[in-house]
N, CA, C, O and the ligand as a Tripos MOL2 file, in Angstrom:
@<TRIPOS>MOLECULE
protein
  241   239    61     0     0
PROTEIN
NO_CHARGES

@<TRIPOS>ATOM
      1 N           9.2410  -49.5220  -77.7470 N.3       1 MET1
      2 CA         10.0900  -49.7250  -76.6700 C.3       1 MET1
      3 C          10.2540  -48.6930  -75.5650 C.2       1 MET1
      4 O          11.1230  -47.8320  -75.6960 O.2       1 MET1
      5 N           9.5040  -48.7190  -74.5210 N.am      2 ALA2
      6 CA          9.4880  -47.6940  -73.6000 C.3       2 ALA2
      7 C          10.5110  -47.7580  -72.3640 C.2       2 ALA2
      8 O          10.6380  -46.8680  -71.5230 O.2       2 ALA2
      9 N          11.2170  -48.9660  -72.4050 N.am      3 ASP3
     10 CA         12.1400  -49.1300  -71.1250 C.3       3 ASP3
     11 C          13.3880  -48.1470  -71.5090 C.2       3 ASP3
     12 O          13.6510  -47.7710  -72.6510 O.2       3 ASP3
     13 N          14.0170  -47.8470  -70.4600 N.am      4 LYS4
     14 CA         15.1860  -46.9920  -70.4020 C.3       4 LYS4
     15 C          16.4040  -47.5370  -69.6970 C.2       4 LYS4
     16 O          16.1500  -48.5710  -69.0810 O.2       4 LYS4
     17 N          17.3710  -47.2220  -69.6330 N.am      5 ALA5
     18 CA         18.5160  -47.9660  -69.0580 C.3       5 ALA5
     19 C          19.2610  -46.8220  -68.0840 C.2       5 ALA5
     20 O          19.3420  -45.6330  -68.3930 O.2       5 ALA5
     21 N          19.7090  -47.3190  -67.0370 N.am      6 CYS6
     22 CA         20.3770  -46.3480  -66.1600 C.3       6 CYS6
     23 C          21.8130  -46.1950  -66.7470 C.2       6 CYS6
     24 O          22.5690  -47.1170  -67.0560 O.2       6 CYS6
     25 N          22.0730  -44.6960  -66.8540 N.am      7 ARG7
     26 CA         23.4290  -44.3520  -67.0380 C.3       7 ARG7
     27 C          24.4740  -44.9350  -66.2100 C.2       7 ARG7
     28 O          25.5480  -45.2880  -66.6970 O.2       7 ARG7
     29 N          24.1770  -45.0540  -64.8890 N.am      8 LEU8
     30 CA         24.9970  -45.2290  -63.9230 C.3       8 LEU8
     31 C          25.5090  -46.7370  -63.8410 C.2       8 LEU8
     32 O          26.6870  -47.0840  -63.9160 O.2       8 LEU8
     33 N          24.3330  -47.6210  -63.6640 N.am      9 CYS9
     34 CA         24.5130  -48.9180  -63.5130 C.3       9 CYS9
     35 C          23.9830  -49.7130  -64.6220 C.2       9 CYS9
     36 O          24.1630  -50.9160  -64.4380 O.2       9 CYS9
     37 N          23.3960  -49.4250  -65.6980 N.am     10 ARG10
     38 CA         23.1200  -49.9530  -66.8720 C.3      10 ARG10
     39 C          21.8080  -50.7720  -66.6640 C.2      10 ARG10
     40 O          21.3700  -51.4700  -67.5780 O.2      10 ARG10
     41 N          21.2380  -50.6890  -65.5560 N.am     11 ARG11
     42 CA         20.0080  -51.4120  -65.2810 C.3      11 ARG11
     43 C          18.8550  -51.0080  -66.1140 C.2      11 ARG11
     44 O          18.6490  -49.7960  -66.1860 O.2      11 ARG11
     45 N          18.0410  -51.8320  -66.7770 N.am     12 ILE12
     46 CA         17.0260  -51.6430  -67.3870 C.3      12 ILE12
     47 C          15.7910  -51.2540  -66.7040 C.2      12 ILE12
     48 O          15.2760  -52.1380  -66.0180 O.2      12 ILE12
     49 N          15.2160  -50.1280  -66.7470 N.am     13 VAL13
     50 CA         14.2770  -49.5450  -65.7660 C.3      13 VAL13
     51 C          12.9950  -49.2240  -66.4380 C.2      13 VAL13
     52 O          12.9630  -48.6030  -67.5000 O.2      13 VAL13
     53 N          11.8000  -49.7010  -65.7380 N.am     14 LYS14
     54 CA         10.5490  -49.0700  -66.2870 C.3      14 LYS14
     55 C          10.0600  -47.9510  -65.4160 C.2      14 LYS14
     56 O           9.8990  -48.1770  -64.2170 O.2      14 LYS14
     57 N           9.8170  -46.8000  -65.8960 N.am     15 GLY15
     58 CA          9.5610  -45.7700  -65.0750 C.3      15 GLY15
     59 C          10.7330  -44.6260  -65.3300 C.2      15 GLY15
     60 O          11.4750  -44.7110  -66.3090 O.2      15 GLY15
     61 N          10.8230  -43.7060  -64.5090 N.am     16 ASN16
     62 CA         11.6300  -42.6270  -64.5420 C.3      16 ASN16
     63 C          12.9080  -42.4480  -63.6580 C.2      16 ASN16
     64 O          13.7500  -41.5550  -63.7580 O.2      16 ASN16
     65 N          12.8700  -43.6280  -62.6510 N.am     17 ILE17
     66 CA         13.8970  -43.5710  -61.7340 C.3      17 ILE17
     67 C          14.5570  -44.9290  -61.5970 C.2      17 ILE17
     68 O          13.8780  -45.9480  -61.7240 O.2      17 ILE17
     69 N          15.8950  -44.9800  -61.3350 N.am     18 CYS18
     70 CA         16.4760  -46.4330  -61.1990 C.3      18 CYS18
     71 C          16.3260  -46.6670  -59.9850 C.2      18 CYS18
     72 O          16.5480  -45.7600  -59.1830 O.2      18 CYS18
     73 N          15.8870  -48.0140  -59.5170 N.am     19 PRO19
     74 CA         15.5270  -48.4360  -58.2190 C.3      19 PRO19
     75 C          16.7300  -48.7000  -57.5620 C.2      19 PRO19
     76 O          16.6660  -48.6970  -56.3330 O.2      19 PRO19
     77 N          17.9340  -48.9530  -58.1380 N.am     20 ALA20
     78 CA         19.1160  -49.2240  -57.5670 C.3      20 ALA20
     79 C          19.9420  -47.9140  -57.0470 C.2      20 ALA20
     80 O          20.4920  -47.7710  -55.9550 O.2      20 ALA20
     81 N          19.8700  -46.9910  -58.1530 N.am     21 CYS21
     82 CA         20.8380  -45.7800  -57.8700 C.3      21 CYS21
     83 C          19.9250  -44.7090  -57.4060 C.2      21 CYS21
     84 O          20.5390  -43.7290  -56.9840 O.2      21 CYS21
     85 N          18.5410  -44.6070  -57.3600 N.am     22 LYS22
     86 CA         17.6620  -43.5890  -57.0650 C.3      22 LYS22
     87 C          18.0670  -42.2720  -58.0210 C.2      22 LYS22
     88 O          17.9850  -41.0760  -57.7420 O.2      22 LYS22
     89 N          18.4990  -42.8720  -59.1570 N.am     23 THR23
     90 CA         18.8270  -41.5430  -60.0270 C.3      23 THR23
     91 C          17.8630  -41.4720  -61.3310 C.2      23 THR23
     92 O          17.3510  -42.4610  -61.8550 O.2      23 THR23
     93 N          17.7380  -40.4110  -61.6720 N.am     24 THR24
     94 CA         16.8070  -40.1440  -63.0900 C.3      24 THR24
     95 C          17.7370  -39.9320  -64.2530 C.2      24 THR24
     96 O          17.3520  -39.3780  -65.2830 O.2      24 THR24
     97 N          18.9790  -40.3810  -64.0840 N.am     25 GLU25
     98 CA         19.9240  -40.2420  -65.2910 C.3      25 GLU25
     99 C          19.6920  -41.6410  -66.1030 C.2      25 GLU25
    100 O          20.4780  -42.5890  -66.0980 O.2      25 GLU25
    101 N          18.4150  -41.5700  -66.8220 N.am     26 LEU26
    102 CA         18.2480  -42.6620  -67.6510 C.3      26 LEU26
    103 C          18.3430  -42.3950  -69.0610 C.2      26 LEU26
    104 O          18.1880  -41.2610  -69.5140 O.2      26 LEU26
    105 N          18.5940  -43.4070  -69.7710 N.am     27 SER27
    106 CA         18.7650  -43.1090  -71.3510 C.3      27 SER27
    107 C          17.8100  -44.1620  -72.1740 C.2      27 SER27
    108 O          17.7240  -45.3740  -71.9740 O.2      27 SER27
    109 N          17.1750  -43.4420  -73.0700 N.am     28 LYS28
    110 CA         16.5350  -44.2640  -74.2160 C.3      28 LYS28
    111 C          17.4130  -44.9030  -75.1810 C.2      28 LYS28
    112 O          16.9230  -45.7650  -75.9090 O.2      28 LYS28
    113 N          18.5770  -44.6190  -75.2830 N.am     29 ASN29
    114 CA         19.5650  -44.9330  -76.2530 C.3      29 ASN29
    115 C          20.4820  -45.9120  -75.7610 C.2      29 ASN29
    116 O          21.6240  -45.6490  -75.3860 O.2      29 ASN29
    117 N          19.9440  -47.0820  -75.7680 N.am     30 TRP30
    118 CA         20.7640  -48.3660  -75.1980 C.3      30 TRP30
    119 C          20.5240  -49.4930  -76.1880 C.2      30 TRP30
    120 O          19.5200  -49.5810  -76.8950 O.2      30 TRP30
    121 N          21.6720  -50.4580  -76.1710 N.am     31 LYS31
    122 CA         21.6100  -51.4390  -76.9530 C.3      31 LYS31
    123 C          21.8710  -52.7790  -76.2240 C.2      31 LYS31
    124 O          22.7450  -52.8580  -75.3610 O.2      31 LYS31
    125 N          21.0930  -53.8450  -76.5870 N.am     32 GLY32
    126 CA         21.6990  -55.2880  -76.0690 C.3      32 GLY32
    127 C          21.1120  -55.4730  -74.6780 C.2      32 GLY32
    128 O          20.9930  -54.5050  -73.9280 O.2      32 GLY32
    129 N          20.7710  -56.6020  -74.3500 N.am     33 VAL33
    130 CA         20.2640  -57.1050  -72.8930 C.3      33 VAL33
    131 C          21.0910  -58.0020  -72.3510 C.2      33 VAL33
    132 O          21.4360  -59.0140  -72.9610 O.2      33 VAL33
    133 N          21.4800  -57.7170  -71.1710 N.am     34 LEU34
    134 CA         22.1930  -58.8330  -70.4330 C.3      34 LEU34
    135 C          21.3140  -59.2060  -69.2010 C.2      34 LEU34
    136 O          21.1010  -58.3820  -68.3120 O.2      34 LEU34
    137 N          20.8270  -60.4270  -69.1740 N.am     35 VAL35
    138 CA         19.8860  -60.8180  -68.1150 C.3      35 VAL35
    139 C          20.9480  -61.5380  -66.9490 C.2      35 VAL35
    140 O          21.6640  -62.4740  -67.3030 O.2      35 VAL35
    141 N          20.9750  -61.1450  -65.8810 N.am     36 VAL36
    142 CA         21.6790  -61.6410  -64.7580 C.3      36 VAL36
    143 C          20.8030  -62.3320  -63.8610 C.2      36 VAL36
    144 O          19.8940  -61.6940  -63.3300 O.2      36 VAL36
    145 N          20.9600  -63.6150  -63.6080 N.am     37 LEU37
    146 CA         20.2800  -64.2330  -62.6640 C.3      37 LEU37
    147 C          21.0570  -64.5430  -61.4580 C.2      37 LEU37
    148 O          20.4560  -64.6980  -60.3950 O.2      37 LEU37
    149 N          22.1850  -64.6360  -61.5120 N.am     38 ASP38
    150 CA         23.2830  -64.8750  -60.4540 C.3      38 ASP38
    151 C          24.1890  -63.8740  -60.5170 C.2      38 ASP38
    152 O          24.9150  -63.7620  -61.5050 O.2      38 ASP38
    153 N          24.2600  -62.9980  -59.4370 N.am     39 ALA39
    154 CA         25.1500  -61.8240  -59.3480 C.3      39 ALA39
    155 C          26.6190  -62.3670  -59.0220 C.2      39 ALA39
    156 O          27.6030  -61.6350  -59.1240 O.2      39 ALA39
    157 N          26.6920  -63.6420  -58.6430 N.am     40 GLU40
    158 CA         27.9220  -64.3130  -58.2210 C.3      40 GLU40
    159 C          28.6620  -64.8020  -59.5920 C.2      40 GLU40
    160 O          29.8750  -65.0100  -59.6230 O.2      40 GLU40
    161 N          27.8260  -64.9610  -60.6960 N.am     41 SER41
    162 CA         28.3540  -65.5010  -61.8280 C.3      41 SER41
    163 C          29.5280  -64.8010  -62.4140 C.2      41 SER41
    164 O          29.6790  -63.6140  -62.1230 O.2      41 SER41
    165 N          30.4740  -65.4530  -63.2940 N.am     42 GLU42
    166 CA         31.5990  -64.8710  -63.9660 C.3      42 GLU42
    167 C          31.1060  -63.6600  -64.7640 C.2      42 GLU42
    168 O          31.6030  -62.5390  -64.6500 O.2      42 GLU42
    169 N          30.0720  -63.9770  -65.5950 N.am     43 ILE43
    170 CA         29.5390  -62.7610  -66.4080 C.3      43 ILE43
    171 C          29.1960  -61.5330  -65.6830 C.2      43 ILE43
    172 O          29.6070  -60.4280  -66.0390 O.2      43 ILE43
    173 N          28.3930  -61.7410  -64.6020 N.am     44 ALA44
    174 CA         28.1380  -60.6760  -63.9530 C.3      44 ALA44
    175 C          29.3050  -59.8590  -63.2190 C.2      44 ALA44
    176 O          29.3010  -58.6380  -63.0620 O.2      44 ALA44
    177 N          30.3140  -60.7520  -62.7940 N.am     45 LYS45
    178 CA         31.4220  -60.0060  -62.2020 C.3      45 LYS45
    179 C          32.2010  -59.2780  -63.2380 C.2      45 LYS45
    180 O          32.6720  -58.1610  -63.0220 O.2      45 LYS45
    181 N          32.3330  -59.9000  -64.3400 N.am     46 LYS46
    182 CA         33.1160  -59.1550  -65.5900 C.3      46 LYS46
    183 C          32.3680  -57.8470  -65.9510 C.2      46 LYS46
    184 O          32.9890  -56.8500  -66.3210 O.2      46 LYS46
    185 N          31.0130  -57.8760  -65.8350 N.am     47 ALA47
    186 CA         30.3590  -56.7350  -66.1520 C.3      47 ALA47
    187 C          30.0210  -55.7010  -65.1340 C.2      47 ALA47
    188 O          29.2720  -54.7350  -65.2750 O.2      47 ALA47
    189 N          30.8030  -56.1220  -63.9260 N.am     48 GLY48
    190 CA         30.3980  -55.3870  -62.8260 C.3      48 GLY48
    191 C          29.2750  -55.0910  -61.9880 C.2      48 GLY48
    192 O          29.1510  -54.1660  -61.1840 O.2      48 GLY48
    193 N          28.4200  -56.0640  -62.3070 N.am     49 ILE49
    194 CA         27.0080  -56.2420  -61.8810 C.3      49 ILE49
    195 C          26.8910  -57.0340  -60.5240 C.2      49 ILE49
    196 O          27.4180  -58.1260  -60.3110 O.2      49 ILE49
    197 N          26.1590  -56.3520  -59.6870 N.am     50 THR50
    198 CA         26.1870  -56.9640  -58.2840 C.3      50 THR50
    199 C          24.8750  -57.3210  -57.8020 C.2      50 THR50
    200 O          24.7440  -57.8250  -56.6870 O.2      50 THR50
    201 N          23.8260  -57.0820  -58.6170 N.am     51 ALA51
    202 CA         22.4940  -57.4980  -58.1590 C.3      51 ALA51
    203 C          22.0030  -58.2010  -59.4240 C.2      51 ALA51
    204 O          22.5270  -57.9730  -60.5150 O.2      51 ALA51
    205 N          20.8710  -59.1610  -59.2450 N.am     52 PRO52
    206 CA         20.2890  -59.8030  -60.4560 C.3      52 PRO52
    207 C          19.2350  -58.9410  -61.0780 C.2      52 PRO52
    208 O          18.5210  -58.2120  -60.3900 O.2      52 PRO52
    209 N          19.1420  -59.0250  -62.3550 N.am     53 GLY53
    210 CA         18.2060  -58.1700  -63.1850 C.3      53 GLY53
    211 C          18.5320  -58.1820  -64.5450 C.2      53 GLY53
    212 O          19.3430  -58.9910  -64.9970 O.2      53 GLY53
    213 N          17.8530  -57.1870  -65.3610 N.am     54 ARG54
    214 CA         18.1620  -57.0270  -66.8110 C.3      54 ARG54
    215 C          19.0350  -55.8000  -66.8660 C.2      54 ARG54
    216 O          18.7720  -54.8310  -66.1550 O.2      54 ARG54
    217 N          19.9910  -55.8080  -67.6270 N.am     55 TYR55
    218 CA         21.0750  -54.7970  -67.9080 C.3      55 TYR55
    219 C          21.3450  -54.4970  -69.4590 C.2      55 TYR55
    220 O          21.5130  -55.4130  -70.2640 O.2      55 TYR55
    221 N          21.3690  -53.3090  -69.7720 N.am     56 ALA56
    222 CA         21.6720  -52.8890  -71.0240 C.3      56 ALA56
    223 C          23.2670  -53.1090  -71.2320 C.2      56 ALA56
    224 O          24.0870  -52.8200  -70.3610 O.2      56 ALA56
    225 N          23.6130  -53.6730  -72.5380 N.am     57 ILE57
    226 CA         25.2020  -53.7980  -72.5590 C.3      57 ILE57
    227 C          25.6980  -52.5070  -73.0780 C.2      57 ILE57
    228 O          26.8590  -52.2780  -72.7410 O.2      57 ILE57
    229 N          25.1780  -51.6680  -73.7520 N.am     58 THR58
    230 CA         25.8350  -50.4340  -74.0050 C.3      58 THR58
    231 C          24.7510  -49.4060  -73.8520 C.2      58 THR58
    232 O          23.6590  -49.5640  -74.3980 O.2      58 THR58
    233 N          25.0530  -48.2830  -73.0680 N.am     59 VAL59
    234 CA         24.0720  -47.2020  -72.8810 C.3      59 VAL59
    235 C          24.9040  -45.8930  -73.2950 C.2      59 VAL59
    236 O          26.0460  -45.7160  -72.8700 O.2      59 VAL59
    237 N          24.3450  -45.1090  -74.0370 N.am     60 LYS60
    238 CA         24.8610  -43.9560  -74.6350 C.3      60 LYS60
    239 C          24.2410  -42.6850  -73.8280 C.2      60 LYS60
    240 O          24.5410  -41.5380  -74.1580 O.2      60 LYS60
    241 ZN         21.1350  -47.4310  -61.7990 Zn       61 ZN61
@<TRIPOS>BOND
     1     1     2 1
     2     2     3 1
     3     3     4 2
     4     3     5 am
     5     5     6 1
     6     6     7 1
     7     7     8 2
     8     7     9 am
     9     9    10 1
    10    10    11 1
    11    11    12 2
    12    11    13 am
    13    13    14 1
    14    14    15 1
    15    15    16 2
    16    15    17 am
    17    17    18 1
    18    18    19 1
    19    19    20 2
    20    19    21 am
    21    21    22 1
    22    22    23 1
    23    23    24 2
    24    23    25 am
    25    25    26 1
    26    26    27 1
    27    27    28 2
    28    27    29 am
    29    29    30 1
    30    30    31 1
    31    31    32 2
    32    31    33 am
    33    33    34 1
    34    34    35 1
    35    35    36 2
    36    35    37 am
    37    37    38 1
    38    38    39 1
    39    39    40 2
    40    39    41 am
    41    41    42 1
    42    42    43 1
    43    43    44 2
    44    43    45 am
    45    45    46 1
    46    46    47 1
    47    47    48 2
    48    47    49 am
    49    49    50 1
    50    50    51 1
    51    51    52 2
    52    51    53 am
    53    53    54 1
    54    54    55 1
    55    55    56 2
    56    55    57 am
    57    57    58 1
    58    58    59 1
    59    59    60 2
    60    59    61 am
    61    61    62 1
    62    62    63 1
    63    63    64 2
    64    63    65 am
    65    65    66 1
    66    66    67 1
    67    67    68 2
    68    67    69 am
    69    69    70 1
    70    70    71 1
    71    71    72 2
    72    71    73 am
    73    73    74 1
    74    74    75 1
    75    75    76 2
    76    75    77 am
    77    77    78 1
    78    78    79 1
    79    79    80 2
    80    79    81 am
    81    81    82 1
    82    82    83 1
    83    83    84 2
    84    83    85 am
    85    85    86 1
    86    86    87 1
    87    87    88 2
    88    87    89 am
    89    89    90 1
    90    90    91 1
    91    91    92 2
    92    91    93 am
    93    93    94 1
    94    94    95 1
    95    95    96 2
    96    95    97 am
    97    97    98 1
    98    98    99 1
    99    99   100 2
   100    99   101 am
   101   101   102 1
   102   102   103 1
   103   103   104 2
   104   103   105 am
   105   105   106 1
   106   106   107 1
   107   107   108 2
   108   107   109 am
   109   109   110 1
   110   110   111 1
   111   111   112 2
   112   111   113 am
   113   113   114 1
   114   114   115 1
   115   115   116 2
   116   115   117 am
   117   117   118 1
   118   118   119 1
   119   119   120 2
   120   119   121 am
   121   121   122 1
   122   122   123 1
   123   123   124 2
   124   123   125 am
   125   125   126 1
   126   126   127 1
   127   127   128 2
   128   127   129 am
   129   129   130 1
   130   130   131 1
   131   131   132 2
   132   131   133 am
   133   133   134 1
   134   134   135 1
   135   135   136 2
   136   135   137 am
   137   137   138 1
   138   138   139 1
   139   139   140 2
   140   139   141 am
   141   141   142 1
   142   142   143 1
   143   143   144 2
   144   143   145 am
   145   145   146 1
   146   146   147 1
   147   147   148 2
   148   147   149 am
   149   149   150 1
   150   150   151 1
   151   151   152 2
   152   151   153 am
   153   153   154 1
   154   154   155 1
   155   155   156 2
   156   155   157 am
   157   157   158 1
   158   158   159 1
   159   159   160 2
   160   159   161 am
   161   161   162 1
   162   162   163 1
   163   163   164 2
   164   163   165 am
   165   165   166 1
   166   166   167 1
   167   167   168 2
   168   167   169 am
   169   169   170 1
   170   170   171 1
   171   171   172 2
   172   171   173 am
   173   173   174 1
   174   174   175 1
   175   175   176 2
   176   175   177 am
   177   177   178 1
   178   178   179 1
   179   179   180 2
   180   179   181 am
   181   181   182 1
   182   182   183 1
   183   183   184 2
   184   183   185 am
   185   185   186 1
   186   186   187 1
   187   187   188 2
   188   187   189 am
   189   189   190 1
   190   190   191 1
   191   191   192 2
   192   191   193 am
   193   193   194 1
   194   194   195 1
   195   195   196 2
   196   195   197 am
   197   197   198 1
   198   198   199 1
   199   199   200 2
   200   199   201 am
   201   201   202 1
   202   202   203 1
   203   203   204 2
   204   203   205 am
   205   205   206 1
   206   206   207 1
   207   207   208 2
   208   207   209 am
   209   209   210 1
   210   210   211 1
   211   211   212 2
   212   211   213 am
   213   213   214 1
   214   214   215 1
   215   215   216 2
   216   215   217 am
   217   217   218 1
   218   218   219 1
   219   219   220 2
   220   219   221 am
   221   221   222 1
   222   222   223 1
   223   223   224 2
   224   223   225 am
   225   225   226 1
   226   226   227 1
   227   227   228 2
   228   227   229 am
   229   229   230 1
   230   230   231 1
   231   231   232 2
   232   231   233 am
   233   233   234 1
   234   234   235 1
   235   235   236 2
   236   235   237 am
   237   237   238 1
   238   238   239 1
   239   239   240 2
@<TRIPOS>SUBSTRUCTURE
     1 MET1         2 RESIDUE 1 A MET
     2 ALA2         6 RESIDUE 1 A ALA
     3 ASP3        10 RESIDUE 1 A ASP
     4 LYS4        14 RESIDUE 1 A LYS
     5 ALA5        18 RESIDUE 1 A ALA
     6 CYS6        22 RESIDUE 1 A CYS
     7 ARG7        26 RESIDUE 1 A ARG
     8 LEU8        30 RESIDUE 1 A LEU
     9 CYS9        34 RESIDUE 1 A CYS
    10 ARG10       38 RESIDUE 1 A ARG
    11 ARG11       42 RESIDUE 1 A ARG
    12 ILE12       46 RESIDUE 1 A ILE
    13 VAL13       50 RESIDUE 1 A VAL
    14 LYS14       54 RESIDUE 1 A LYS
    15 GLY15       58 RESIDUE 1 A GLY
    16 ASN16       62 RESIDUE 1 A ASN
    17 ILE17       66 RESIDUE 1 A ILE
    18 CYS18       70 RESIDUE 1 A CYS
    19 PRO19       74 RESIDUE 1 A PRO
    20 ALA20       78 RESIDUE 1 A ALA
    21 CYS21       82 RESIDUE 1 A CYS
    22 LYS22       86 RESIDUE 1 A LYS
    23 THR23       90 RESIDUE 1 A THR
    24 THR24       94 RESIDUE 1 A THR
    25 GLU25       98 RESIDUE 1 A GLU
    26 LEU26      102 RESIDUE 1 A LEU
    27 SER27      106 RESIDUE 1 A SER
    28 LYS28      110 RESIDUE 1 A LYS
    29 ASN29      114 RESIDUE 1 A ASN
    30 TRP30      118 RESIDUE 1 A TRP
    31 LYS31      122 RESIDUE 1 A LYS
    32 GLY32      126 RESIDUE 1 A GLY
    33 VAL33      130 RESIDUE 1 A VAL
    34 LEU34      134 RESIDUE 1 A LEU
    35 VAL35      138 RESIDUE 1 A VAL
    36 VAL36      142 RESIDUE 1 A VAL
    37 LEU37      146 RESIDUE 1 A LEU
    38 ASP38      150 RESIDUE 1 A ASP
    39 ALA39      154 RESIDUE 1 A ALA
    40 GLU40      158 RESIDUE 1 A GLU
    41 SER41      162 RESIDUE 1 A SER
    42 GLU42      166 RESIDUE 1 A GLU
    43 ILE43      170 RESIDUE 1 A ILE
    44 ALA44      174 RESIDUE 1 A ALA
    45 LYS45      178 RESIDUE 1 A LYS
    46 LYS46      182 RESIDUE 1 A LYS
    47 ALA47      186 RESIDUE 1 A ALA
    48 GLY48      190 RESIDUE 1 A GLY
    49 ILE49      194 RESIDUE 1 A ILE
    50 THR50      198 RESIDUE 1 A THR
    51 ALA51      202 RESIDUE 1 A ALA
    52 PRO52      206 RESIDUE 1 A PRO
    53 GLY53      210 RESIDUE 1 A GLY
    54 ARG54      214 RESIDUE 1 A ARG
    55 TYR55      218 RESIDUE 1 A TYR
    56 ALA56      222 RESIDUE 1 A ALA
    57 ILE57      226 RESIDUE 1 A ILE
    58 THR58      230 RESIDUE 1 A THR
    59 VAL59      234 RESIDUE 1 A VAL
    60 LYS60      238 RESIDUE 1 A LYS
    61 ZN61       241 GROUP 0 **** ****
């Protein structure tokens, strides 16, 4: 598994920079995947997610 997760927004990123935060603060040590299709959904709001995408549930 080469994917990393952004430490700031928890977005799962391919490559070395988060496209949302423009940060290289990525971690390989993450667990769980939350797929957000609708940023207006209750789940997205509870998770603090504002854009559709794949997110890690926990990032260390
Ligand atoms: Zn990010």
